[in-house]
Steps between C-alpha positions, in 0.01 A plus 500: 500500500275321239576143425403340157310176573451422134644170370754544218245383230230751622767780484593403149140515399466842632818604322360359170172663544682831572720459195195428282318794643798730438537375135124546434526856631804564285328365187190713581719799530675425172166472329377824649823682396471370140130590471577845642779550240263391217224739640739792514596448138123480398434820692782664316372386157124543551457733783318431831246222511145588424609827345575433126621787296321579174723418204751320715752271307474230772209352677444245773374156375410304813756244646602140484710251672880530436832380642806649666837335579715579793712324756487166325120484479209577261216700663162570354392857491202708372627669184323821376446519124548827294386568134672754286339699221650431165507754227234354289248524791524140625657386825765241592623353818782695667771289693584674817884547547483405864316174422749413232776546763335300788400217289841391376618185651853636488403699826569172669864488386645623830311242695616225259867616534468507880353150495778368274778665708352308787539178322156433337526335166339654191278196467364574849406860400195401307374307796600765763350783318173314438551501125562865472836460332618200291839343579623647163411847612661448847814376324500814261461735806782314670727535201421866450568573881837311494611659172439845647695401811788369298504815282514706820792288619681537178462872479658578851809709501776307651779726412538630866479148653822319603496121458729262676418220258240419233350153445337439168284189469363373167663773295691440184814708442614535142816660369861471596600512881824694563 
């Protein structure tokens, strides 16, 4: 039987190191997946790398730094650029559909709702998400999520449910009572 001779503070340090190592690997995986999605879209538009097609509508145009949002964080990725031929013989930048999706801060909405359900205030969201999302955006996501839940509750079919009693709180009843 192996006995752990580490002091509690040393064990906590190892735990914190393991957590940071795990989170770093998770962020690396997120970046790699996002970059792979972008590369797949570029390949679909432009063909395989280093094999340009003569007269193709799209062409590769290098790459630059970009961002993606997921799980309450903003991550830096390498974004490929694509140029599209326009009818008059000129080119213009083509926005990749996958990049438009992964760069929306709304991808963090689920993480925000989870944090708010756990008791975090919307004011703390900007701090907790390292400025990725403002407290206004966090509040907006919370309102949308709760409105969807309320709509779901209101649309339930209660016709087959037997009630012993119903308590209404804060409701106003108008009309005559018989």
